[in-house]
N, C-alpha and C positions, 0 to 999 in steps of 0.2 A: 092418857094411857094408850099404848100401842095395841093394835089388834093381835090376837093369838096367831102364830104362824104354823103352817103345816111343815113338818120336818122330814118325814119319810113316807113312803107308800109301799104297799105290798100287794100286788095283784094275786088273786086266788084262781087257780086252775083246777078243774076236775080232771082226774086221771083214772084210768082203768086198773093200773097196777102200781100202787104207791112206791114200793121199794124199787121196782125196775125204773120207774120215772125218776126217782131221786138219784139213782146210780147214773142214769143217762145225763142228768143235769150236772152231776159232779164230774164225770169222766169226759163228756163232750164239751161242756161249757165252763168248767172250773168253779162251780158253785160248791160251797161247803154245805153239808147236810147236818141239820140240827137234830135234836131228839125227836123220835116218833111219839105221837100221842094217840090215845084211845085204846080201847080194849074191845075188839081187836084194833091194832094200830091202823089208823086211817087218815092221819094228818101229820104234816111235817113242814117246817119252815127252812128254806134254803137261803143262803146269803153269798153274795160276791161283792167285795168292796162295801159300799154303803147301800146296796140294793138288796131287796128281799123278794122272794117268791114263796107263796104258800101253795102247797099241793094237798088236795083232799080227794080221797077215794070216792067214786060215785057209788050210790047204793045199787044193790043187785037189781037187775031188770031195767036199768037206765043205760044210756049210751052217751059218750062224750061227743059233743058237736062243736068242732072248732069254728070260730067266727068266719073263716074263709069259706066254709060250707054254706053259710047263709049269705055272705057278702064277699064274693071273690076278690082276693087281694088285700083283705083286711087282716091286720095282725090281732093276735090275742094279747100280746104285750109288745111294748116298744121301749128300748133303752137308748138314751143318748150317751155317747162315749167320747173320750178325749183323743183316741187314736184308733179309728175304725179299721185302718189297714192292718195294724198290728193285731187287733182282735180277730179280724178275718183270718189272718195267717195262723194264729193260735188255734182257732176253731177247726180249720182245715187239718192242722197237724193232729188234733184230737179226734178226727174222724166224725165231727158233727155232721148231721144231715143238712147240707146247705140247700136252702129252698130257692134262693136266687143270689147270684154273685154280686160283688161290689158294683155299684152303679151310682150315678149322680141323678138326683130327682129334681123335678122342676120346683118343688117346694123348699129347696135349699138344703138338702141333706145328701151326703154320700153315705150309702147304706148297703146292707146285705141282710138276708133273712135265713133263719134256721127253722127246722121243724123238729118237734119232740116226738116221742113214741106214740102219742095220741093224735098227732097231726096238727097240734097247735102251732101257729106261725108266730115267730118271735123276730122282731126287727131290731137291728142295731145300727144306729146312725150317728153321724157327726155333722154338725152344722158347717156349711160352706157358704162363702160369700157369693151370692148371685143376685142380680137385679130383681127387686120385687119379692125376694124370698121371705117366708114367714117362719123359718126354722127357729127353734128354741135358742 
């Protein structure tokens, strides 16, 4: 019998304003916004292609702390893509907040980064052939 396989993943991010965050992901990065859940509404699942992101409103009295605030340069999410140049051009045309421009990394990815309204860093990269690279 073959072992069970993981088929998808969905990172969860805390946000300060759920609806504003969802609109940003839709308008700046092309995600579809699913139904809102909770009373009051405090959770939503976004989707683009086969990728999903879950957003959850933080409770009152708490603050969102992006990972880069704890470890500079660390993303909150990272997506591998099949055409990073086309995605970069799309995001620029959508006025996404580009955190860092297209660049080739020593770990074998051509990538760029975007920030959301709460300062989460989101990386988008494409594997490139480089000697000794460990890219996906």
